[in-house]
PDB file as gemmi writes it, atoms N, CA and C in Angstrom:
CRYST1    1.000    1.000    1.000  90.00  90.00  90.00 P 1                      
ATOM      1  N   MET A   1      10.388  -2.095 -10.199  1.00  0.00           N  
ATOM      2  CA  MET A   1      10.017  -2.636  -8.921  1.00  0.00           C  
ATOM      3  C   MET A   1       8.676  -3.367  -9.150  1.00  0.00           C  
ATOM      4  N   ALA A   2       8.526  -4.381  -8.210  1.00  0.00           N  
ATOM      5  CA  ALA A   2       7.345  -5.146  -8.173  1.00  0.00           C  
ATOM      6  C   ALA A   2       6.382  -4.910  -7.134  1.00  0.00           C  
ATOM      7  N   ILE A   3       5.162  -5.511  -7.097  1.00  0.00           N  
ATOM      8  CA  ILE A   3       4.213  -5.146  -5.997  1.00  0.00           C  
ATOM      9  C   ILE A   3       4.426  -6.457  -5.079  1.00  0.00           C  
ATOM     10  N   PHE A   4       4.683  -6.312  -3.905  1.00  0.00           N  
ATOM     11  CA  PHE A   4       4.876  -7.563  -2.906  1.00  0.00           C  
ATOM     12  C   PHE A   4       3.738  -7.688  -2.042  1.00  0.00           C  
ATOM     13  N   HIS A   5       3.240  -9.013  -2.090  1.00  0.00           N  
ATOM     14  CA  HIS A   5       2.075  -9.248  -1.199  1.00  0.00           C  
ATOM     15  C   HIS A   5       2.762  -9.836   0.136  1.00  0.00           C  
ATOM     16  N   VAL A   6       2.202  -9.150   1.212  1.00  0.00           N  
ATOM     17  CA  VAL A   6       3.019  -9.534   2.506  1.00  0.00           C  
ATOM     18  C   VAL A   6       1.937 -10.186   3.468  1.00  0.00           C  
ATOM     19  N   THR A   7       2.479 -10.780   4.444  1.00  0.00           N  
ATOM     20  CA  THR A   7       1.726 -11.336   5.613  1.00  0.00           C  
ATOM     21  C   THR A   7       2.103 -10.505   6.764  1.00  0.00           C  
ATOM     22  N   ASP A   8       1.213 -10.647   7.877  1.00  0.00           N  
ATOM     23  CA  ASP A   8       1.490  -9.917   9.123  1.00  0.00           C  
ATOM     24  C   ASP A   8       3.050 -10.279   9.607  1.00  0.00           C  
ATOM     25  N   ALA A   9       3.264 -11.441   9.388  1.00  0.00           N  
ATOM     26  CA  ALA A   9       4.659 -11.898   9.805  1.00  0.00           C  
ATOM     27  C   ALA A   9       5.739 -11.290   9.183  1.00  0.00           C  
ATOM     28  N   ALA A  10       5.648 -11.109   7.818  1.00  0.00           N  
ATOM     29  CA  ALA A  10       6.690 -10.521   7.071  1.00  0.00           C  
ATOM     30  C   ALA A  10       6.675  -9.115   6.991  1.00  0.00           C  
ATOM     31  N   PHE A  11       5.544  -8.349   7.338  1.00  0.00           N  
ATOM     32  CA  PHE A  11       5.445  -6.873   7.435  1.00  0.00           C  
ATOM     33  C   PHE A  11       6.716  -6.279   8.100  1.00  0.00           C  
ATOM     34  N   LYS A  12       7.049  -6.572   9.350  1.00  0.00           N  
ATOM     35  CA  LYS A  12       8.087  -5.951  10.162  1.00  0.00           C  
ATOM     36  C   LYS A  12       9.310  -6.084   9.298  1.00  0.00           C  
ATOM     37  N   ASN A  13       9.620  -7.114   8.746  1.00  0.00           N  
ATOM     38  CA  ASN A  13      10.919  -7.165   8.005  1.00  0.00           C  
ATOM     39  C   ASN A  13      11.033  -6.285   6.772  1.00  0.00           C  
ATOM     40  N   GLN A  14       9.750  -6.298   6.073  1.00  0.00           N  
ATOM     41  CA  GLN A  14       9.685  -5.408   4.934  1.00  0.00           C  
ATOM     42  C   GLN A  14       9.816  -3.989   5.285  1.00  0.00           C  
ATOM     43  N   MET A  15       9.369  -3.474   6.521  1.00  0.00           N  
ATOM     44  CA  MET A  15       9.410  -2.178   6.856  1.00  0.00           C  
ATOM     45  C   MET A  15      10.781  -1.649   7.513  1.00  0.00           C  
ATOM     46  N   GLN A  16      11.791  -2.631   7.490  1.00  0.00           N  
ATOM     47  CA  GLN A  16      13.169  -2.101   7.957  1.00  0.00           C  
ATOM     48  C   GLN A  16      14.019  -1.539   6.898  1.00  0.00           C  
ATOM     49  N   ALA A  17      13.393  -1.535   5.560  1.00  0.00           N  
ATOM     50  CA  ALA A  17      14.095  -0.969   4.466  1.00  0.00           C  
ATOM     51  C   ALA A  17      14.057   0.568   4.605  1.00  0.00           C  
ATOM     52  N   LYS A  18      15.066   1.206   4.125  1.00  0.00           N  
ATOM     53  CA  LYS A  18      15.132   2.687   4.070  1.00  0.00           C  
ATOM     54  C   LYS A  18      14.428   3.130   2.764  1.00  0.00           C  
ATOM     55  N   GLY A  19      13.841   4.466   2.908  1.00  0.00           N  
ATOM     56  CA  GLY A  19      13.152   4.918   1.781  1.00  0.00           C  
ATOM     57  C   GLY A  19      11.654   4.848   1.983  1.00  0.00           C  
ATOM     58  N   LEU A  20      10.896   5.142   0.838  1.00  0.00           N  
ATOM     59  CA  LEU A  20       9.459   5.257   0.919  1.00  0.00           C  
ATOM     60  C   LEU A  20       8.964   3.764   0.593  1.00  0.00           C  
ATOM     61  N   THR A  21       7.737   3.387   1.450  1.00  0.00           N  
ATOM     62  CA  THR A  21       7.103   2.289   1.265  1.00  0.00           C  
ATOM     63  C   THR A  21       5.546   2.498   1.238  1.00  0.00           C  
ATOM     64  N   LEU A  22       4.871   2.101   0.329  1.00  0.00           N  
ATOM     65  CA  LEU A  22       3.439   2.305   0.300  1.00  0.00           C  
ATOM     66  C   LEU A  22       2.798   0.941   0.558  1.00  0.00           C  
ATOM     67  N   VAL A  23       2.099   0.896   1.593  1.00  0.00           N  
ATOM     68  CA  VAL A  23       1.334  -0.266   1.925  1.00  0.00           C  
ATOM     69  C   VAL A  23      -0.238  -0.112   1.622  1.00  0.00           C  
ATOM     70  N   ASN A  24      -0.660  -1.135   0.815  1.00  0.00           N  
ATOM     71  CA  ASN A  24      -2.060  -1.109   0.357  1.00  0.00           C  
ATOM     72  C   ASN A  24      -2.744  -2.321   1.187  1.00  0.00           C  
ATOM     73  N   PHE A  25      -3.778  -1.715   1.993  1.00  0.00           N  
ATOM     74  CA  PHE A  25      -4.619  -2.771   2.592  1.00  0.00           C  
ATOM     75  C   PHE A  25      -5.871  -3.062   1.798  1.00  0.00           C  
ATOM     76  N   TRP A  26      -6.049  -4.162   1.516  1.00  0.00           N  
ATOM     77  CA  TRP A  26      -7.234  -4.458   0.508  1.00  0.00           C  
ATOM     78  C   TRP A  26      -7.843  -5.906   0.835  1.00  0.00           C  
ATOM     79  N   ALA A  27      -8.830  -6.047   0.082  1.00  0.00           N  
ATOM     80  CA  ALA A  27      -9.600  -7.561   0.320  1.00  0.00           C  
ATOM     81  C   ALA A  27     -10.142  -7.923  -1.134  1.00  0.00           C  
ATOM     82  N   PRO A  28     -10.212  -9.237  -1.406  1.00  0.00           N  
ATOM     83  CA  PRO A  28     -10.549  -9.581  -2.623  1.00  0.00           C  
ATOM     84  C   PRO A  28     -12.021  -9.300  -2.988  1.00  0.00           C  
ATOM     85  N   TRP A  29     -12.986  -9.120  -2.030  1.00  0.00           N  
ATOM     86  CA  TRP A  29     -14.330  -8.791  -2.348  1.00  0.00           C  
ATOM     87  C   TRP A  29     -14.530  -7.272  -2.607  1.00  0.00           C  
ATOM     88  N   CYS A  30     -13.543  -6.474  -2.288  1.00  0.00           N  
ATOM     89  CA  CYS A  30     -13.626  -5.097  -2.444  1.00  0.00           C  
ATOM     90  C   CYS A  30     -13.509  -4.542  -3.825  1.00  0.00           C  
ATOM     91  N   GLY A  31     -14.613  -4.081  -4.325  1.00  0.00           N  
ATOM     92  CA  GLY A  31     -14.522  -3.482  -5.806  1.00  0.00           C  
ATOM     93  C   GLY A  31     -13.469  -2.416  -6.077  1.00  0.00           C  
ATOM     94  N   PRO A  32     -13.400  -1.435  -5.183  1.00  0.00           N  
ATOM     95  CA  PRO A  32     -12.586  -0.357  -5.246  1.00  0.00           C  
ATOM     96  C   PRO A  32     -11.163  -0.734  -5.140  1.00  0.00           C  
ATOM     97  N   CYS A  33     -10.965  -1.818  -4.281  1.00  0.00           N  
ATOM     98  CA  CYS A  33      -9.608  -2.314  -4.084  1.00  0.00           C  
ATOM     99  C   CYS A  33      -9.134  -2.906  -5.433  1.00  0.00           C  
ATOM    100  N   ARG A  34      -9.999  -3.730  -6.195  1.00  0.00           N  
ATOM    101  CA  ARG A  34      -9.523  -4.338  -7.433  1.00  0.00           C  
ATOM    102  C   ARG A  34      -9.285  -3.212  -8.336  1.00  0.00           C  
ATOM    103  N   MET A  35     -10.104  -2.139  -8.390  1.00  0.00           N  
ATOM    104  CA  MET A  35      -9.887  -1.023  -9.352  1.00  0.00           C  
ATOM    105  C   MET A  35      -8.496  -0.386  -9.020  1.00  0.00           C  
ATOM    106  N   PHE A  36      -8.192  -0.186  -7.759  1.00  0.00           N  
ATOM    107  CA  PHE A  36      -7.019   0.465  -7.408  1.00  0.00           C  
ATOM    108  C   PHE A  36      -5.720  -0.446  -7.692  1.00  0.00           C  
ATOM    109  N   ALA A  37      -5.853  -1.704  -7.530  1.00  0.00           N  
ATOM    110  CA  ALA A  37      -4.833  -2.631  -7.908  1.00  0.00           C  
ATOM    111  C   ALA A  37      -4.347  -2.422  -9.434  1.00  0.00           C  
ATOM    112  N   THR A  38      -5.186  -2.010 -10.214  1.00  0.00           N  
ATOM    113  CA  THR A  38      -4.794  -1.747 -11.682  1.00  0.00           C  
ATOM    114  C   THR A  38      -3.908  -0.503 -11.621  1.00  0.00           C  
ATOM    115  N   VAL A  39      -4.379   0.478 -10.880  1.00  0.00           N  
ATOM    116  CA  VAL A  39      -3.633   1.725 -10.811  1.00  0.00           C  
ATOM    117  C   VAL A  39      -2.214   1.434 -10.262  1.00  0.00           C  
ATOM    118  N   LEU A  40      -2.086   0.660  -9.240  1.00  0.00           N  
ATOM    119  CA  LEU A  40      -0.734   0.441  -8.636  1.00  0.00           C  
ATOM    120  C   LEU A  40       0.084  -0.412  -9.645  1.00  0.00           C  
ATOM    121  N   GLU A  41      -0.519  -1.260 -10.344  1.00  0.00           N  
ATOM    122  CA  GLU A  41       0.166  -1.923 -11.481  1.00  0.00           C  
ATOM    123  C   GLU A  41       0.536  -0.962 -12.542  1.00  0.00           C  
ATOM    124  N   ALA A  42      -0.236  -0.043 -12.960  1.00  0.00           N  
ATOM    125  CA  ALA A  42       0.148   1.062 -14.018  1.00  0.00           C  
ATOM    126  C   ALA A  42       1.474   1.790 -13.455  1.00  0.00           C  
ATOM    127  N   TYR A  43       1.315   2.148 -12.178  1.00  0.00           N  
ATOM    128  CA  TYR A  43       2.228   2.862 -11.546  1.00  0.00           C  
ATOM    129  C   TYR A  43       3.847   2.199 -11.685  1.00  0.00           C  
ATOM    130  N   VAL A  44       3.690   0.959 -11.386  1.00  0.00           N  
ATOM    131  CA  VAL A  44       4.911   0.206 -11.424  1.00  0.00           C  
ATOM    132  C   VAL A  44       5.398  -0.057 -12.906  1.00  0.00           C  
ATOM    133  N   ALA A  45       4.401  -0.129 -13.756  1.00  0.00           N  
ATOM    134  CA  ALA A  45       4.720  -0.455 -15.197  1.00  0.00           C  
ATOM    135  C   ALA A  45       5.437   0.851 -15.713  1.00  0.00           C  
ATOM    136  N   GLU A  46       5.046   1.933 -15.283  1.00  0.00           N  
ATOM    137  CA  GLU A  46       5.612   3.281 -15.738  1.00  0.00           C  
ATOM    138  C   GLU A  46       7.100   3.320 -15.286  1.00  0.00           C  
ATOM    139  N   GLY A  47       7.605   2.475 -14.587  1.00  0.00           N  
ATOM    140  CA  GLY A  47       8.880   2.519 -14.138  1.00  0.00           C  
ATOM    141  C   GLY A  47       9.193   3.372 -12.916  1.00  0.00           C  
ATOM    142  N   ASN A  48       8.324   3.572 -12.101  1.00  0.00           N  
ATOM    143  CA  ASN A  48       8.369   4.398 -10.909  1.00  0.00           C  
ATOM    144  C   ASN A  48       8.957   3.357  -9.801  1.00  0.00           C  
ATOM    145  N   HIS A  49      10.230   3.623  -9.634  1.00  0.00           N  
ATOM    146  CA  HIS A  49      10.820   2.790  -8.697  1.00  0.00           C  
ATOM    147  C   HIS A  49      11.334   3.573  -7.414  1.00  0.00           C  
ATOM    148  N   ASP A  50      10.695   4.561  -7.092  1.00  0.00           N  
ATOM    149  CA  ASP A  50      11.032   5.471  -5.918  1.00  0.00           C  
ATOM    150  C   ASP A  50      10.372   4.990  -4.698  1.00  0.00           C  
ATOM    151  N   VAL A  51       9.411   4.043  -4.843  1.00  0.00           N  
ATOM    152  CA  VAL A  51       8.734   3.618  -3.805  1.00  0.00           C  
ATOM    153  C   VAL A  51       8.496   2.044  -3.739  1.00  0.00           C  
ATOM    154  N   LYS A  52       8.547   1.457  -2.680  1.00  0.00           N  
ATOM    155  CA  LYS A  52       8.213   0.028  -2.532  1.00  0.00           C  
ATOM    156  C   LYS A  52       6.835  -0.142  -2.291  1.00  0.00           C  
ATOM    157  N   ILE A  53       6.140  -1.048  -3.094  1.00  0.00           N  
ATOM    158  CA  ILE A  53       4.723  -1.260  -2.872  1.00  0.00           C  
ATOM    159  C   ILE A  53       4.466  -2.650  -2.174  1.00  0.00           C  
ATOM    160  N   LEU A  54       3.682  -2.495  -1.019  1.00  0.00           N  
ATOM    161  CA  LEU A  54       3.266  -3.752  -0.308  1.00  0.00           C  
ATOM    162  C   LEU A  54       1.803  -3.910  -0.418  1.00  0.00           C  
ATOM    163  N   LYS A  55       1.200  -4.948  -0.603  1.00  0.00           N  
ATOM    164  CA  LYS A  55      -0.195  -5.185  -0.495  1.00  0.00           C  
ATOM    165  C   LYS A  55      -0.425  -6.188   0.689  1.00  0.00           C  
ATOM    166  N   LEU A  56      -1.373  -5.882   1.419  1.00  0.00           N  
ATOM    167  CA  LEU A  56      -1.680  -6.775   2.583  1.00  0.00           C  
ATOM    168  C   LEU A  56      -3.299  -7.096   2.579  1.00  0.00           C  
ATOM    169  N   ASN A  57      -3.588  -8.210   2.446  1.00  0.00           N  
ATOM    170  CA  ASN A  57      -4.980  -8.693   2.441  1.00  0.00           C  
ATOM    171  C   ASN A  57      -5.562  -8.819   3.817  1.00  0.00           C  
ATOM    172  N   VAL A  58      -6.466  -7.937   4.067  1.00  0.00           N  
ATOM    173  CA  VAL A  58      -6.980  -7.851   5.480  1.00  0.00           C  
ATOM    174  C   VAL A  58      -7.838  -8.977   5.956  1.00  0.00           C  
ATOM    175  N   ASP A  59      -8.354  -9.730   4.911  1.00  0.00           N  
ATOM    176  CA  ASP A  59      -9.142 -10.882   5.251  1.00  0.00           C  
ATOM    177  C   ASP A  59      -8.300 -11.931   5.841  1.00  0.00           C  
ATOM    178  N   GLU A  60      -7.102 -12.074   5.373  1.00  0.00           N  
ATOM    179  CA  GLU A  60      -6.152 -13.210   5.773  1.00  0.00           C  
ATOM    180  C   GLU A  60      -5.190 -12.714   6.767  1.00  0.00           C  
ATOM    181  N   GLU A  61      -4.954 -11.522   6.838  1.00  0.00           N  
ATOM    182  CA  GLU A  61      -3.898 -10.843   7.660  1.00  0.00           C  
ATOM    183  C   GLU A  61      -4.514  -9.575   8.522  1.00  0.00           C  
ATOM    184  N   THR A  62      -4.863  -9.818   9.700  1.00  0.00           N  
ATOM    185  CA  THR A  62      -5.630  -8.824  10.472  1.00  0.00           C  
ATOM    186  C   THR A  62      -4.783  -7.869  11.382  1.00  0.00           C  
ATOM    187  N   GLU A  63      -3.592  -8.507  11.865  1.00  0.00           N  
ATOM    188  CA  GLU A  63      -2.810  -7.825  12.869  1.00  0.00           C  
ATOM    189  C   GLU A  63      -2.350  -6.521  12.570  1.00  0.00           C  
ATOM    190  N   VAL A  64      -1.773  -6.302  11.361  1.00  0.00           N  
ATOM    191  CA  VAL A  64      -1.136  -5.054  10.914  1.00  0.00           C  
ATOM    192  C   VAL A  64      -2.239  -4.105  10.617  1.00  0.00           C  
ATOM    193  N   ALA A  65      -3.324  -4.455   9.961  1.00  0.00           N  
ATOM    194  CA  ALA A  65      -4.450  -3.602   9.799  1.00  0.00           C  
ATOM    195  C   ALA A  65      -4.983  -3.008  11.126  1.00  0.00           C  
ATOM    196  N   ASN A  66      -5.101  -3.960  12.093  1.00  0.00           N  
ATOM    197  CA  ASN A  66      -5.687  -3.426  13.270  1.00  0.00           C  
ATOM    198  C   ASN A  66      -4.683  -2.470  13.931  1.00  0.00           C  
ATOM    199  N   GLN A  67      -3.350  -2.673  13.817  1.00  0.00           N  
ATOM    200  CA  GLN A  67      -2.337  -1.892  14.459  1.00  0.00           C  
ATOM    201  C   GLN A  67      -2.398  -0.478  13.966  1.00  0.00           C  
ATOM    202  N   PHE A  68      -2.757  -0.315  12.632  1.00  0.00           N  
ATOM    203  CA  PHE A  68      -2.862   1.037  11.987  1.00  0.00           C  
ATOM    204  C   PHE A  68      -4.288   1.606  11.888  1.00  0.00           C  
ATOM    205  N   GLY A  69      -5.202   0.876  12.489  1.00  0.00           N  
ATOM    206  CA  GLY A  69      -6.644   1.349  12.555  1.00  0.00           C  
ATOM    207  C   GLY A  69      -7.270   1.447  11.254  1.00  0.00           C  
ATOM    208  N   VAL A  70      -6.945   0.354  10.358  1.00  0.00           N  
ATOM    209  CA  VAL A  70      -7.735   0.423   9.013  1.00  0.00           C  
ATOM    210  C   VAL A  70      -9.062  -0.063   9.243  1.00  0.00           C  
ATOM    211  N   MET A  71      -9.937   0.796   8.891  1.00  0.00           N  
ATOM    212  CA  MET A  71     -11.417   0.699   9.064  1.00  0.00           C  
ATOM    213  C   MET A  71     -12.168   0.574   7.623  1.00  0.00           C  
ATOM    214  N   SER A  72     -11.633   1.264   6.681  1.00  0.00           N  
ATOM    215  CA  SER A  72     -12.201   1.339   5.360  1.00  0.00           C  
ATOM    216  C   SER A  72     -11.206   0.664   4.233  1.00  0.00           C  
ATOM    217  N   LEU A  73     -11.765   0.214   3.200  1.00  0.00           N  
ATOM    218  CA  LEU A  73     -10.878  -0.399   2.145  1.00  0.00           C  
ATOM    219  C   LEU A  73     -11.195   0.295   0.799  1.00  0.00           C  
ATOM    220  N   PRO A  74     -10.225   0.446   0.110  1.00  0.00           N  
ATOM    221  CA  PRO A  74      -8.792   0.390   0.224  1.00  0.00           C  
ATOM    222  C   PRO A  74      -8.249   1.482   1.117  1.00  0.00           C  
ATOM    223  N   THR A  75      -7.274   1.270   1.886  1.00  0.00           N  
ATOM    224  CA  THR A  75      -6.447   2.143   2.642  1.00  0.00           C  
ATOM    225  C   THR A  75      -5.078   1.967   2.384  1.00  0.00           C  
ATOM    226  N   SER A  76      -4.347   3.065   1.957  1.00  0.00           N  
ATOM    227  CA  SER A  76      -2.983   3.070   1.577  1.00  0.00           C  
ATOM    228  C   SER A  76      -2.204   3.877   2.569  1.00  0.00           C  
ATOM    229  N   ILE A  77      -1.212   3.433   3.197  1.00  0.00           N  
ATOM    230  CA  ILE A  77      -0.425   4.226   4.188  1.00  0.00           C  
ATOM    231  C   ILE A  77       1.014   4.349   3.595  1.00  0.00           C  
ATOM    232  N   LEU A  78       1.496   5.489   3.502  1.00  0.00           N  
ATOM    233  CA  LEU A  78       2.993   5.797   3.028  1.00  0.00           C  
ATOM    234  C   LEU A  78       3.780   5.897   4.171  1.00  0.00           C  
ATOM    235  N   PHE A  79       4.924   5.093   4.298  1.00  0.00           N  
ATOM    236  CA  PHE A  79       5.982   5.097   5.159  1.00  0.00           C  
ATOM    237  C   PHE A  79       7.251   5.627   4.694  1.00  0.00           C  
ATOM    238  N   LYS A  80       8.095   6.240   5.568  1.00  0.00           N  
ATOM    239  CA  LYS A  80       9.308   6.757   5.247  1.00  0.00           C  
ATOM    240  C   LYS A  80      10.390   6.110   6.259  1.00  0.00           C  
ATOM    241  N   ASP A  81      11.220   5.370   5.773  1.00  0.00           N  
ATOM    242  CA  ASP A  81      12.222   4.726   6.699  1.00  0.00           C  
ATOM    243  C   ASP A  81      11.440   3.964   7.809  1.00  0.00           C  
ATOM    244  N   GLY A  82      10.352   3.289   7.397  1.00  0.00           N  
ATOM    245  CA  GLY A  82       9.559   2.461   8.298  1.00  0.00           C  
ATOM    246  C   GLY A  82       8.538   3.197   9.302  1.00  0.00           C  
ATOM    247  N   GLN A  83       8.539   4.525   9.160  1.00  0.00           N  
ATOM    248  CA  GLN A  83       7.503   5.234   9.919  1.00  0.00           C  
ATOM    249  C   GLN A  83       6.305   5.743   9.149  1.00  0.00           C  
ATOM    250  N   PRO A  84       5.063   5.725   9.586  1.00  0.00           N  
ATOM    251  CA  PRO A  84       3.956   6.239   8.684  1.00  0.00           C  
ATOM    252  C   PRO A  84       4.108   7.688   8.520  1.00  0.00           C  
ATOM    253  N   ILE A  85       3.868   8.200   7.474  1.00  0.00           N  
ATOM    254  CA  ILE A  85       3.867   9.616   7.247  1.00  0.00           C  
ATOM    255  C   ILE A  85       2.657  10.269   6.640  1.00  0.00           C  
ATOM    256  N   ASP A  86       1.831   9.262   5.999  1.00  0.00           N  
ATOM    257  CA  ASP A  86       0.568   9.744   5.448  1.00  0.00           C  
ATOM    258  C   ASP A  86      -0.306   8.678   5.127  1.00  0.00           C  
ATOM    259  N   LYS A  87      -1.696   8.891   5.098  1.00  0.00           N  
ATOM    260  CA  LYS A  87      -2.650   7.870   4.823  1.00  0.00           C  
ATOM    261  C   LYS A  87      -3.685   8.424   3.862  1.00  0.00           C  
ATOM    262  N   VAL A  88      -4.192   7.476   3.062  1.00  0.00           N  
ATOM    263  CA  VAL A  88      -5.253   7.893   2.066  1.00  0.00           C  
ATOM    264  C   VAL A  88      -6.191   6.661   2.011  1.00  0.00           C  
ATOM    265  N   ILE A  89      -7.463   7.019   2.226  1.00  0.00           N  
ATOM    266  CA  ILE A  89      -8.630   6.132   2.062  1.00  0.00           C  
ATOM    267  C   ILE A  89      -9.239   6.114   0.793  1.00  0.00           C  
ATOM    268  N   GLY A  90      -9.548   4.900   0.136  1.00  0.00           N  
ATOM    269  CA  GLY A  90     -10.082   4.959  -1.176  1.00  0.00           C  
ATOM    270  C   GLY A  90      -9.192   4.736  -2.307  1.00  0.00           C  
ATOM    271  N   ALA A  91      -9.803   4.455  -3.426  1.00  0.00           N  
ATOM    272  CA  ALA A  91      -8.944   4.238  -4.735  1.00  0.00           C  
ATOM    273  C   ALA A  91      -8.542   5.565  -5.321  1.00  0.00           C  
ATOM    274  N   LEU A  92      -7.358   5.793  -5.681  1.00  0.00           N  
ATOM    275  CA  LEU A  92      -6.814   6.902  -6.284  1.00  0.00           C  
ATOM    276  C   LEU A  92      -6.716   6.777  -7.751  1.00  0.00           C  
ATOM    277  N   PRO A  93      -6.940   7.751  -8.665  1.00  0.00           N  
ATOM    278  CA  PRO A  93      -6.393   7.738  -9.975  1.00  0.00           C  
ATOM    279  C   PRO A  93      -4.916   7.816 -10.100  1.00  0.00           C  
ATOM    280  N   LEU A  94      -4.228   7.353 -11.052  1.00  0.00           N  
ATOM    281  CA  LEU A  94      -2.792   7.292 -11.273  1.00  0.00           C  
ATOM    282  C   LEU A  94      -2.159   8.572 -10.938  1.00  0.00           C  
ATOM    283  N   SER A  95      -2.720   9.762 -11.433  1.00  0.00           N  
ATOM    284  CA  SER A  95      -2.158  11.155 -11.150  1.00  0.00           C  
ATOM    285  C   SER A  95      -2.043  11.429  -9.677  1.00  0.00           C  
ATOM    286  N   ASP A  96      -3.229  11.164  -8.935  1.00  0.00           N  
ATOM    287  CA  ASP A  96      -3.270  11.427  -7.548  1.00  0.00           C  
ATOM    288  C   ASP A  96      -2.326  10.495  -6.689  1.00  0.00           C  
ATOM    289  N   LEU A  97      -2.235   9.161  -7.195  1.00  0.00           N  
ATOM    290  CA  LEU A  97      -1.238   8.274  -6.585  1.00  0.00           C  
ATOM    291  C   LEU A  97       0.132   8.847  -6.683  1.00  0.00           C  
ATOM    292  N   LYS A  98       0.498   9.327  -7.856  1.00  0.00           N  
ATOM    293  CA  LYS A  98       2.003  10.057  -7.999  1.00  0.00           C  
ATOM    294  C   LYS A  98       2.172  11.134  -7.073  1.00  0.00           C  
ATOM    295  N   LYS A  99       1.132  11.945  -7.027  1.00  0.00           N  
ATOM    296  CA  LYS A  99       1.163  13.102  -6.052  1.00  0.00           C  
ATOM    297  C   LYS A  99       1.243  12.604  -4.540  1.00  0.00           C  
ATOM    298  N   PHE A 100       0.634  11.676  -4.431  1.00  0.00           N  
ATOM    299  CA  PHE A 100       0.575  11.069  -2.879  1.00  0.00           C  
ATOM    300  C   PHE A 100       2.019  10.627  -2.497  1.00  0.00           C  
ATOM    301  N   VAL A 101       2.634   9.860  -3.406  1.00  0.00           N  
ATOM    302  CA  VAL A 101       3.865   9.238  -3.141  1.00  0.00           C  
ATOM    303  C   VAL A 101       5.190  10.279  -3.285  1.00  0.00           C  
ATOM    304  N   THR A 102       4.983  11.345  -3.933  1.00  0.00           N  
ATOM    305  CA  THR A 102       6.044  12.311  -4.198  1.00  0.00           C  
ATOM    306  C   THR A 102       5.818  13.527  -3.206  1.00  0.00           C  
ATOM    307  N   ARG A 103       5.151  13.530  -2.318  1.00  0.00           N  
ATOM    308  CA  ARG A 103       4.876  14.640  -1.322  1.00  0.00           C  
ATOM    309  C   ARG A 103       6.085  15.181  -0.822  1.00  0.00           C  
TER     310      ARG A 103                                                      
END                                                                             
């Protein structure tokens, strides 16, 4: 599975899928966001296909971030069947990311 960069407009469509979706809210100037991006890439590279990963740049796309009250970066929200079920603020190491998505 790949990491998909989405816009506010595409977000609703992407969230209609069944199963788990992790949405990572980030910005290019955010150091922890860049660090966490490598963790997300490692997660995908390991062949973890149990969760779809979406990235939303809050500098360019503000509507969805505001809708979910994103105030700190990076913020990741885990959705199941389009509904938010958990949220984590900050960059996670790979081991903690795996625990977060397999809750």
